[in-house]
NUTI-658081 format. One record per residue (C-alpha): residue number from 1; y, z, x. Coordinates in pm, 1 decimal. Layout:
PT  mise         v         w         u
PT   NUM         Y         Z         X
...
***
This chain:
PT  mise         v         w         u
PT     1     943.3    2452.3   -3433.4
PT     2     762.3    2396.8   -3106.0
PT     3     512.7    2113.6   -3081.3
PT     4     359.1    1876.0   -2831.8
PT     5     261.4    1512.0   -2866.1
PT     6     165.6    1227.7   -2636.9
PT     7     390.2     926.4   -2600.2
PT     8     270.5     582.1   -2704.4
PT     9     259.2     463.2   -2346.1
PT    10     -95.3     367.5   -2235.5
PT    11    -254.7     582.1   -1970.6
PT    12    -270.5     414.2   -1627.7
PT    13    -561.3     506.5   -1406.6
PT    14    -740.9     281.3   -1163.4
PT    15   -1104.7     286.3   -1269.9
PT    16   -1152.4     646.3   -1168.4
PT    17   -1015.8     570.1    -820.6
PT    18    -686.3     743.3    -881.7
PT    19    -630.9    1112.9    -833.2
PT    20    -616.5    1307.7   -1159.6
PT    21    -281.5    1485.1   -1150.8
PT    22    -204.8    1543.5   -1517.5
PT    23      94.0    1413.8   -1710.6
PT    24     460.9    1507.4   -1677.0
PT    25     599.6    1723.9   -1956.9
PT    26     923.8    1634.8   -2137.8
PT    27    1090.9    1903.2   -2348.8
PT    28    1369.2    1774.6   -2574.2
PT    29    1459.7    1699.4   -2936.1
PT    30    1739.0    1458.2   -2842.2
PT    31    1597.0    1119.4   -2946.5
PT    32    1840.4     921.4   -2731.5
PT    33    1758.4    1127.7   -2423.0
PT    34    1387.9    1109.2   -2503.4
PT    35    1399.1     729.3   -2518.6
PT    36    1560.1     718.0   -2174.5
PT    37    1304.6     957.1   -2026.7
PT    38    1008.6     771.2   -2178.0
PT    39    1143.8     448.9   -2031.5
PT    40    1157.2     604.4   -1683.7
PT    41     804.4     743.1   -1720.7
PT    42     677.9     402.6   -1832.4
PT    43     828.2     246.6   -1520.6
PT    44     628.8     498.9   -1315.9
PT    45     310.9     407.5   -1505.0
PT    46     255.2     742.8   -1672.7
PT    47     221.5     873.7   -2028.7
PT    48     407.8    1204.8   -2055.3
PT    49     356.1    1479.9   -2306.3
PT    50     655.8    1561.2   -2520.8
PT    51     735.3    1906.6   -2657.0
PT    52    1012.7    2031.7   -2884.3
PT    53    1085.0    2369.8   -2734.3
PT    54     803.0    2574.5   -2581.4
PT    55     488.9    2365.9   -2513.2
PT    56     220.8    2412.9   -2779.4
PT    57     -64.5    2356.2   -2533.6
PT    58    -134.3    2674.2   -2341.9
PT    59     -77.1    2647.5   -1971.3
PT    60      92.6    2307.7   -1972.0
PT    61     425.1    2456.8   -1859.1
PT    62     246.7    2590.6   -1551.9
PT    63      15.7    2295.6   -1477.4
PT    64     227.4    1984.0   -1544.4
PT    65     315.5    1813.2   -1213.7
PT    66     676.2    1778.9   -1334.6
PT    67     871.1    1926.0   -1626.2
PT    68    1186.6    1751.3   -1751.0
PT    69    1391.3    1975.5   -1978.3
PT    70    1658.8    1824.1   -2197.9
PT    71    1991.9    2004.4   -2209.5
PT    72    1939.5    2064.8   -2582.4
PT    73    1626.7    2277.1   -2518.0
PT    74    1712.5    2458.8   -2195.5
PT    75    1839.7    2770.6   -2373.1
PT    76    1521.3    2796.4   -2584.6
PT    77    1303.6    2834.8   -2277.8
PT    78    1452.1    3167.9   -2176.3
PT    79    1172.8    3392.9   -2058.6
PT    80     911.9    3116.5   -2022.8
PT    81     889.7    3187.6   -1650.7
PT    82    1015.6    3016.5   -1336.8
PT    83     810.8    2743.5   -1170.9
PT    84     855.4    2466.1    -918.3
PT    85     899.0    2106.8   -1030.9
PT    86    1152.4    2152.1   -1311.4
PT    87    1440.5    1909.7   -1368.3
PT    88    1708.1    1955.4   -1632.3
PT    89    1847.5    1629.6   -1770.3
PT    90    2136.7    1560.0   -2005.6
PT    91    2472.0    1391.6   -2030.5
PT    92    2691.0    1653.7   -1862.0
PT    93    2550.3    1795.9   -1539.5
PT    94    2864.5    2003.5   -1476.0
PT    95    2838.7    2224.1   -1787.4
PT    96    2851.0    2585.3   -1653.8
PT    97    2626.0    2717.7   -1930.9
PT    98    2365.5    2449.9   -1856.6
PT    99    2377.8    2531.0   -1484.9
PT   100    2309.2    2899.5   -1557.9
PT   101    2014.3    2806.4   -1778.8
PT   102    1879.3    2576.5   -1509.3
PT   103    1894.8    2856.7   -1252.1
PT   104    1702.8    3084.2   -1489.5
PT   105    1427.6    2819.8   -1516.0
PT   106    1415.4    2765.1   -1139.6
PT   107    1515.4    2400.8   -1182.6
PT   108    1535.5    2200.2    -862.2
PT   109    1810.6    1978.4   -1001.3
PT   110    2044.2    1924.6   -1296.3
PT   111    2130.8    1560.6   -1347.5
PT   112    2321.2    1344.9   -1589.2
PT   113    2193.3    1017.0   -1724.8
PT   114    2238.6     730.9   -1668.4
PT   115    2389.1     812.4   -1325.2
PT   116    2080.8    1004.6   -1213.9
PT   117    1820.5     756.3   -1336.9
PT   118    1721.6     618.6    -997.3
PT   119    1664.0     964.3    -850.0
PT   120    1468.8    1076.6   -1155.8
PT   121    1254.3     761.1   -1158.2
PT   122    1157.2     828.7    -795.6
PT   123    1087.7    1195.2    -874.8
PT   124     860.5    1102.6   -1165.9
PT   125     672.5     850.0    -950.9
PT   126     626.2    1111.2    -675.5
PT   127     487.9    1360.9    -927.2
PT   128     247.9    1109.8   -1079.6
PT   129     124.7     951.4    -756.0
PT   130     119.5    1270.7    -555.3
PT   131     253.2    1325.2    -208.5
PT   132     -14.2    1245.1      44.8
PT   133     -46.8    1052.5     369.1
PT   134      62.9     688.8     339.2
PT   135    -190.2     410.4     372.2
PT   136    -286.3     297.5     720.1
PT   137    -117.4     -40.2     723.3
PT   138    -236.0    -322.3     950.1
PT   139     -78.5    -666.3     979.4
PT   140    -278.6    -966.4    1102.8
PT   141     -95.5   -1260.8    1261.8
PT   142    -236.8   -1582.6    1400.5
PT   143    -128.7   -1666.7    1753.3
PT   144    -155.5   -2036.5    1664.3
PT   145    -251.8   -2254.3    1371.6
PT   146    -613.9   -2208.7    1267.6
PT   147    -660.2   -1890.6    1470.9
PT   148    -840.0   -1717.9    1184.2
PT   149    -581.8   -1457.8    1078.5
PT   150    -662.6   -1484.8     707.8
PT   151   -1034.5   -1458.4     777.3
PT   152    -986.0   -1146.6     989.1
PT   153    -749.7    -991.2     731.6
PT   154   -1006.9   -1046.9     455.5
PT   155   -1288.0    -906.5     667.1
PT   156   -1086.4    -595.7     755.5
PT   157   -1013.1    -533.7     387.0
PT   158   -1371.2    -596.8     272.5
PT   159   -1504.0    -365.8     542.7
PT   160   -1255.9     -88.9     458.4
PT   161   -1345.4    -113.1      88.7
PT   162   -1714.8     -85.7     176.8
PT   163   -1641.7     262.6     315.0
PT   164   -1494.6     352.5     -28.5
PT   165   -1144.7     368.5     113.2
PT   166    -877.2     272.4    -139.1
PT   167    -789.1     -74.2     -12.2
PT   168    -526.4    -337.7     -84.6
PT   169    -508.1    -682.9      73.6
PT   170    -163.9    -845.0      67.8
PT   171    -104.1   -1213.9     129.2
PT   172     225.4   -1227.6     315.9
PT   173     206.4   -1600.3     391.8
PT   174     354.0   -1806.6     105.8
PT   175     227.5   -2131.4     257.5
PT   176    -126.1   -2014.3     325.9
PT   177    -276.4   -2141.0       0.8
PT   178    -363.1   -1800.2    -144.3
PT   179    -586.2   -1544.4      22.8
PT   180    -769.8   -1486.7    -306.1
PT   181    -941.1   -1822.3    -244.4
PT   182   -1116.9   -1676.4      61.8
PT   183   -1250.9   -1401.8    -163.3
PT   184   -1362.5   -1643.9    -432.4
PT   185   -1116.6   -1494.6    -680.9
PT   186    -857.2   -1763.9    -743.4
PT   187    -953.0   -1767.2   -1115.1
PT   188    -951.7   -1390.3   -1157.8
PT   189    -700.7   -1244.1   -1402.7
PT   190    -413.0   -1046.9   -1255.6
PT   191     -61.4   -1085.3   -1124.5
PT   192      35.9   -1283.6    -816.2
PT   193     343.8   -1271.2    -593.2
PT   194     578.3   -1466.9    -824.7
PT   195     555.3   -1181.4   -1077.1
PT   196     704.5    -944.7    -817.7
PT   197     974.8   -1170.1    -674.3
PT   198    1249.5    -976.1    -853.9
PT   199    1119.3    -633.0    -755.1
PT   200    1381.9    -397.4    -617.9
PT   201    1394.3     -28.9    -536.5
PT   202    1094.7     181.0    -643.6
PT   203     773.2      19.2    -766.0
PT   204     500.4     248.3    -900.2
PT   205     197.0     222.4    -673.8
PT   206     -57.2     281.6    -949.6
PT   207      98.4      22.3   -1178.5
PT   208     110.1    -227.9    -893.1
PT   209    -259.2    -181.4    -814.4
PT   210    -373.6    -201.7   -1176.6
PT   211    -187.1    -527.6   -1228.8
PT   212    -363.7    -705.5    -940.5
PT   213    -704.1    -878.3    -936.6
PT   214    -989.4    -653.3    -826.1
PT   215   -1220.8    -841.1    -590.5
PT   216   -1506.5    -694.0    -386.6
PT   217   -1389.4    -336.7    -459.7
PT   218   -1033.8    -396.6    -336.7
PT   219    -702.4    -497.8    -490.9
PT   220    -555.2    -832.7    -384.7
PT   221    -195.1    -950.5    -401.3
PT   222    -203.1   -1324.2    -341.3
PT   223     -10.5   -1639.9    -425.1
PT   224     -70.0   -1875.5    -712.7
PT   225     -91.1   -2246.8    -659.1
PT   226     237.2   -2339.3    -826.1
PT   227     597.8   -2230.8    -834.6
PT   228     835.5   -2134.2    -557.8
PT   229     668.2   -1992.5    -245.2
PT   230     927.6   -1738.6    -137.4
PT   231     913.7   -1361.0     -95.8
PT   232    1265.1   -1214.1    -113.7
PT   233    1300.9    -938.7     149.6
PT   234    1380.3    -665.4    -109.2
PT   235    1063.2    -757.0    -299.8
PT   236     851.1    -738.8      15.2
PT   237    1002.0    -400.5      99.4
PT   238     949.3    -257.6    -251.6
PT   239     594.0    -387.9    -298.6
PT   240     463.7    -279.6      42.0
PT   241     624.1      62.9       5.8
PT   242     441.7     104.1    -326.7
PT   243     113.4      -8.5    -171.7
PT   244     152.7     238.6     115.8
PT   245     228.8     531.6    -115.1
PT   246    -114.0     492.3    -276.1
PT   247    -279.9     594.7      49.6
PT   248    -599.4     449.6     192.0
PT   249    -573.0     113.8     366.1
PT   250    -335.0    -180.9     333.7
PT   251    -407.6    -505.5     520.0
PT   252    -139.0    -775.4     528.9
PT   253    -200.3   -1137.5     625.2
PT   254     124.3   -1253.7     788.5
PT   255     261.2   -1594.5     891.9
PT   256     350.1   -1672.0    1251.9
PT   257     721.8   -1716.6    1187.0
PT   258     916.5   -1390.5    1157.5
PT   259    1175.7   -1443.6     883.6
PT   260    1359.1   -1168.3     695.4
PT   261    1069.2   -1101.1     455.7
PT   262     814.5   -1084.9     738.1
PT   263    1045.1    -850.4     929.3
PT   264    1049.1    -620.8     623.7
PT   265     668.8    -623.1     623.6
PT   266     639.9    -559.0     996.8
PT   267     877.1    -264.4     964.4
PT   268     612.7     -90.8     747.8
PT   269     313.5    -167.6     970.8
PT   270     131.3      96.1    1172.3
PT   271     -34.2    -170.0    1384.7
PT   272     -26.3    -546.0    1431.5
PT   273    -324.9    -756.1    1537.4
PT   274    -247.4   -1091.0    1699.2
PT   275    -560.2   -1306.6    1688.6
PT   276    -578.3   -1572.1    1959.5
PT   277    -853.7   -1827.3    2032.4
PT   278    -970.2   -1820.0    2394.8
PT   279    -787.7   -2144.0    2480.7
PT   280    -491.1   -2205.6    2709.0
PT   281    -287.0   -2392.4    2447.6
PT   282    -344.5   -2112.4    2194.2
PT   283    -225.7   -1856.0    2447.3
PT   284      92.2   -2055.0    2511.1
PT   285     166.6   -2065.0    2138.3
PT   286      79.2   -1697.9    2098.1
PT   287     338.5   -1594.1    2357.6
PT   288     614.9   -1721.0    2130.1
PT   289     463.5   -1555.3    1823.5
PT   290     419.5   -1225.4    2007.8
PT   291     782.0   -1225.3    2120.6
PT   292     905.2   -1247.0    1760.6
PT   293     664.7    -986.4    1627.9
PT   294     741.3    -732.4    1902.6
PT   295    1110.5    -736.5    1816.5
PT   296    1019.3    -551.3    1495.5
PT   297     679.0    -388.8    1551.8
PT   298     613.6    -174.8    1855.2
PT   299     233.8    -154.6    1840.1
PT   300      91.8    -507.1    1866.1
PT   301    -254.9    -571.8    2010.3
PT   302    -444.6    -890.1    2080.1
PT   303    -779.7    -988.4    1931.9
PT   304    -942.2   -1272.6    2127.4
PT   305   -1154.7   -1508.7    1919.5
PT   306   -1435.5   -1697.3    2085.0
PT   307   -1451.1   -2076.7    2075.2
PT   308   -1745.7   -2298.8    1974.8
PT   309   -1965.0   -2458.3    2234.3
PT   310   -2120.8   -2344.1    2562.8
PT   311   -1784.8   -2289.4    2736.0
PT   312   -1681.1   -1926.5    2665.4
PT   313   -1314.7   -2009.3    2713.1
PT   314   -1055.3   -1793.7    2883.6
PT   315   -1138.8   -1438.3    2981.6
PT   316   -1016.4   -1191.9    2711.1
PT   317    -867.8    -953.7    2967.7
PT   318    -675.2   -1242.1    3124.9
PT   319    -541.0   -1341.8    2782.1
PT   320    -421.7    -985.5    2719.8
PT   321    -252.4    -986.0    3060.9
PT   322     -79.3   -1318.5    2996.6
PT   323      46.7   -1200.3    2658.3
PT   324     141.2    -856.8    2794.9
PT   325     -35.9    -694.9    2502.0
PT   326    -308.4    -429.5    2494.4
PT   327    -650.0    -562.9    2388.4
PT   328    -785.9    -470.1    2045.2
PT   329   -1115.6    -649.7    2086.3
PT   330   -1308.8    -971.8    2113.1
PT   331   -1458.7   -1170.2    1826.5
PT   332   -1747.1   -1403.0    1915.0
PT   333   -1751.0   -1743.1    1750.3
PT   334   -1938.6   -1717.6    1418.9
PT   335   -2054.6   -2060.9    1304.3
PT   336   -2186.9   -1943.9     966.1
PT   337   -1844.6   -1844.5     829.3
PT   338   -1760.2   -2186.7     688.9
PT   339   -2087.2   -2203.7     498.7
PT   340   -2032.9   -1853.3     362.2
PT   341   -1695.0   -1950.3     222.3
PT   342   -1844.7   -2252.7      46.5
PT   343   -2089.5   -2013.0    -120.8
PT   344   -1805.9   -1775.0    -219.0
PT   345   -1927.1   -1512.8      29.4
PT   346   -1617.1   -1332.5     161.0
PT   347   -1555.3   -1274.4     532.1
PT   348   -1704.9    -946.4     647.7
PT   349   -1964.3    -934.0     368.2
PT   350   -2261.0    -911.7     605.7
PT   351   -2238.3    -577.1     790.5
PT   352   -2461.8    -681.5    1081.5
PT   353   -2274.5    -995.9    1175.5
PT   354   -2017.7    -990.9    1458.5
PT   355   -1709.3   -1011.4    1235.0
PT   356   -1810.1    -717.9    1016.8
PT   357   -1927.8    -518.3    1318.8
PT   358   -1590.0    -570.8    1483.9
PT   359   -1409.8    -453.3    1168.4
PT   360   -1635.6    -150.5    1128.3
PT   361   -1572.2     -40.2    1487.6
PT   362   -1200.3    -101.5    1443.3
PT   363   -1173.2     118.0    1133.6
PT   364   -1384.0     391.4    1292.0
PT   365   -1108.0     428.0    1548.5
PT   366    -803.8     362.4    1331.0
PT   367    -914.9     577.7    1037.0
PT   368   -1022.0     875.2    1246.1
PT   369    -915.0    1200.7    1074.8
PT   370    -560.8    1312.7    1164.6
PT   371    -560.5    1538.3    1466.7
PT   372    -902.4    1428.2    1591.9
PT   373    -904.6    1343.2    1962.5
PT   374    -934.9     977.4    2060.3
PT   375   -1260.6     859.3    2220.5
PT   376   -1260.4     939.9    2589.8
PT   377   -1409.8     762.9    2886.8
PT   378   -1661.8     914.5    3123.8
PT   379   -1372.1    1002.9    3353.5
PT   380   -1209.7    1205.2    3076.8
PT   381    -924.5     962.4    3008.7
PT   382    -842.3     832.4    2658.5
PT   383   -1068.0     537.6    2574.6
PT   384    -842.2     239.7    2509.5
PT   385   -1101.6     -24.9    2580.6
PT   386   -1138.1    -317.2    2345.1
PT   387   -1409.1    -382.9    2091.6
PT   388   -1646.7    -656.6    2202.5
PT   389   -1836.3    -806.9    1910.6
PT   390   -1830.3    -476.9    1723.8
PT   391   -1927.0    -265.8    2025.0
PT   392   -1673.9     -80.4    2236.2
PT   393   -1672.2    -246.4    2577.9
***
């Protein structure tokens, strides 16, 4: 007899910030197969509905983002109607009768478990998360020690979240002390990098986000203050791919040395920002950093940070020329930042200050709708001028 029930897996949604796509539908009476399919759905962070034969809930066959039909029930669905997003799963994918039944259902694939588990896990995750544009992913690298890369990365993330963009901030520097400290969230509950060190293959983006601390309307993947400070390259690849699939914005704070894990991160960046104080020694150090970054990432731009005192330092355009990088903008020296951090005020929290104004102007350009023309100069050429203190120069 047909029937439908929900699995015991908790429903994963990110505080109303995740697109409502409905649950996958599993149709089988084979308990062993059902256990395998529920395990794969759990890994994707979803609670499927389970039916024994035709779904009891009207319309669910048509509306479920994905239907997985067990080989034991395929014949019973004759006449239910063809639809996209049907997979037939069993133990023998070469059974001619099963192949005919799959064709009648319009199935996109017939697969055998356990051989087809990896493909099916990815297919479930795609159905649950949806297929949309990946997150705009920006990496921030310091040209020298103390350049302010972590501060800029935090401010970019805080500013993006203020626009209600889905935002994740990733601490890619194991020796940086934990970027959650800059956000005043080192005591917040949630997973840190060591929990993901064994990650391989596909990681569900929704599950990743829900497991992380939520600080200032964004999700933060940081380091704890104990344990081994290493990101295996496969873990970096899997975690950043999951973060990007969620869409929105991903900001990654990166170390200056490009090892295998950092190279994996850079390979997923849309844009890299190299922040350099307006000092000759900083520029000399930044040349070496830029050389390593550009071997992996094609689009790297320089952000020149002002220095304290009456001397303005080197000219930003001269710094860009020396580094052979296009300018992304200029950040004036902001003396109040240190005091803000002592009061647990995150970088970029004050919209009218230079740091937040720079970040706002940056995102206005980077997050322009796809297909919209770039800003143009008075002469009609594309406007590639830098941002000076939050105002396009």
